[in-house]
TILUM-691463 format. One record per residue: residue number from 1; residue in three letters; chain; x, y, z of N, C-alpha, C in turn. Coordinates in pm, whole numbers. Layout:
// residues N
(mimar NUM,ALA,A,(X,Y,Z),(X,Y,Z),(X,Y,Z)),
...
// end
This chain:
// residues 77
(mimar 1,UNK,A,(97,-126,6),(20,-23,37),(82,146,30)),
(mimar 2,UNK,A,(55,290,-17),(99,353,25),(27,451,124)),
(mimar 3,UNK,A,(128,612,222),(71,612,275),(79,834,252)),
(mimar 4,UNK,A,(8,847,312),(45,1016,283),(40,1053,437)),
(mimar 5,UNK,A,(99,1174,423),(38,1326,528),(-30,1425,444)),
(mimar 6,UNK,A,(-121,1450,491),(-196,1568,472),(-195,1696,507)),
(mimar 7,UNK,A,(-177,1762,418),(-177,1946,495),(-246,1965,618)),
(mimar 8,UNK,A,(-331,1864,641),(-405,1900,799),(-367,1818,887)),
(mimar 9,UNK,A,(-239,1720,885),(-209,1700,955),(-212,1470,967)),
(mimar 10,UNK,A,(-364,1529,890),(-377,1374,909),(-261,1291,821)),
(mimar 11,UNK,A,(-300,1150,895),(-217,1039,801),(-290,971,730)),
(mimar 12,UNK,A,(-307,918,589),(-405,864,549),(-351,698,413)),
(mimar 13,UNK,A,(-302,603,486),(-309,539,456),(-397,438,400)),
(mimar 14,UNK,A,(-297,382,249),(-441,283,161),(-370,148,153)),
(mimar 15,UNK,A,(-428,28,209),(-350,-108,178),(-416,-173,49)),
(mimar 16,UNK,A,(-320,-234,60),(-288,-306,-73),(-418,-398,-87)),
(mimar 17,UNK,A,(-520,-398,20),(-652,-516,-21),(-757,-437,-24)),
(mimar 18,UNK,A,(-708,-231,-29),(-823,-195,-100),(-844,-92,31)),
(mimar 19,UNK,A,(-857,-133,187),(-864,-61,226),(-843,66,296)),
(mimar 20,UNK,A,(-887,118,394),(-808,254,391),(-791,300,585)),
(mimar 21,UNK,A,(-689,365,641),(-663,420,752),(-698,564,744)),
(mimar 22,UNK,A,(-721,696,853),(-708,755,856),(-680,827,988)),
(mimar 23,UNK,A,(-549,847,1079),(-511,897,1162),(-546,1072,1193)),
(mimar 24,UNK,A,(-532,1148,1274),(-459,1272,1264),(-419,1232,1434)),
(mimar 25,UNK,A,(-282,1339,1420),(-182,1322,1556),(-282,1419,1678)),
(mimar 26,UNK,A,(-308,1366,1791),(-340,1467,1864),(-506,1473,1896)),
(mimar 27,UNK,A,(-559,1400,1757),(-667,1405,1807),(-688,1183,1842)),
(mimar 28,UNK,A,(-770,1149,1948),(-837,964,1910),(-932,926,1834)),
(mimar 29,UNK,A,(-894,946,1745),(-1038,880,1646),(-955,807,1535)),
(mimar 30,UNK,A,(-1006,708,1500),(-954,645,1407),(-1022,621,1292)),
(mimar 31,UNK,A,(-1050,681,1163),(-1154,623,1030),(-1124,534,965)),
(mimar 32,UNK,A,(-1185,398,963),(-1155,297,899),(-1227,298,774)),
(mimar 33,UNK,A,(-1169,279,639),(-1218,212,546),(-1283,62,533)),
(mimar 34,UNK,A,(-1336,12,444),(-1334,-125,433),(-1306,-153,332)),
(mimar 35,UNK,A,(-1238,-260,263),(-1198,-251,83),(-1325,-259,22)),
(mimar 36,UNK,A,(-1430,-268,117),(-1589,-270,72),(-1641,-117,39)),
(mimar 37,UNK,A,(-1598,-39,120),(-1598,118,75),(-1667,165,231)),
(mimar 38,UNK,A,(-1716,26,315),(-1782,74,475),(-1683,207,499)),
(mimar 39,UNK,A,(-1752,315,579),(-1693,358,693),(-1739,388,811)),
(mimar 40,UNK,A,(-1625,344,890),(-1633,301,1056),(-1512,457,1116)),
(mimar 41,UNK,A,(-1596,519,1258),(-1478,595,1250),(-1472,531,1427)),
(mimar 42,UNK,A,(-1371,446,1479),(-1357,485,1646),(-1301,560,1727)),
(mimar 43,UNK,A,(-1365,577,1826),(-1314,665,1922),(-1249,619,2009)),
(mimar 44,UNK,A,(-1200,675,2118),(-1058,592,2216),(-1066,518,2297)),
(mimar 45,UNK,A,(-1193,501,2285),(-1180,397,2458),(-1273,273,2344)),
(mimar 46,UNK,A,(-1329,277,2215),(-1404,141,2145),(-1314,75,2142)),
(mimar 47,UNK,A,(-1383,-53,2169),(-1287,-216,2110),(-1223,-157,1988)),
(mimar 48,UNK,A,(-1133,-184,1900),(-1110,-202,1797),(-1095,-385,1741)),
(mimar 49,UNK,A,(-1171,-423,1655),(-1223,-492,1566),(-1018,-564,1588)),
(mimar 50,UNK,A,(-1015,-661,1496),(-891,-763,1524),(-817,-641,1400)),
(mimar 51,UNK,A,(-798,-679,1278),(-796,-632,1147),(-749,-523,1195)),
(mimar 52,UNK,A,(-864,-399,1221),(-809,-297,1286),(-679,-269,1337)),
(mimar 53,UNK,A,(-690,-318,1430),(-558,-324,1483),(-434,-336,1452)),
(mimar 54,UNK,A,(-453,-504,1338),(-359,-534,1290),(-284,-408,1168)),
(mimar 55,UNK,A,(-377,-322,1099),(-350,-189,1050),(-266,-105,1104)),
(mimar 56,UNK,A,(-328,-120,1187),(-229,5,1346),(-110,-32,1342)),
(mimar 57,UNK,A,(-87,-145,1382),(43,-157,1431),(172,-180,1281)),
(mimar 58,UNK,A,(77,-187,1146),(156,-142,1061),(179,59,1019)),
(mimar 59,UNK,A,(81,136,1063),(43,250,1125),(179,313,1194)),
(mimar 60,UNK,A,(203,249,1271),(327,332,1394),(465,268,1325)),
(mimar 61,UNK,A,(523,176,1249),(567,149,1106),(586,279,1045)),
(mimar 62,UNK,A,(477,298,949),(439,402,809),(496,541,906)),
(mimar 63,UNK,A,(462,596,1019),(485,645,1101),(615,749,1136)),
(mimar 64,UNK,A,(730,590,1129),(812,632,1194),(868,676,1038)),
(mimar 65,UNK,A,(840,642,987),(939,609,837),(891,809,742)),
(mimar 66,UNK,A,(752,842,793),(716,968,744),(776,1040,847)),
(mimar 67,UNK,A,(835,1062,955),(891,1147,1072),(1022,1147,1046)),
(mimar 68,UNK,A,(1136,1080,965),(1263,1039,932),(1255,1004,808)),
(mimar 69,UNK,A,(1245,1095,707),(1247,1027,572),(1382,997,546)),
(mimar 70,UNK,A,(1509,1000,551),(1588,930,544),(1587,795,560)),
(mimar 71,UNK,A,(1501,746,610),(1512,550,679),(1425,548,598)),
(mimar 72,UNK,A,(1365,532,466),(1269,553,409),(1375,386,349)),
(mimar 73,UNK,A,(1453,433,340),(1511,275,216),(1582,216,355)),
(mimar 74,UNK,A,(1544,143,387),(1521,24,443),(1660,-53,409)),
(mimar 75,UNK,A,(1764,-79,496),(1865,-179,419),(1772,-356,390)),
(mimar 76,UNK,A,(1821,-387,241),(1763,-543,256),(1877,-650,423)),
(mimar 77,UNK,A,(1852,-736,429),(1945,-825,473),(1949,-964,446)),
// end
């Protein structure tokens, strides 16, 4: 997939399965769009479905890459 940081500060990620995740720094709200186009907004204290948790885990890596552009090309082993 691919990620983009919008001018609003939001980070938008489109995954290879067609789903999307939008998060904004400082705002405890996640917007998830399923591959079928269904949009769900999760607030801070809501229990997240497992598939959304997995995508959030990917997001932490993506945020690190956006914060440190020189690390975008990870070394291959």
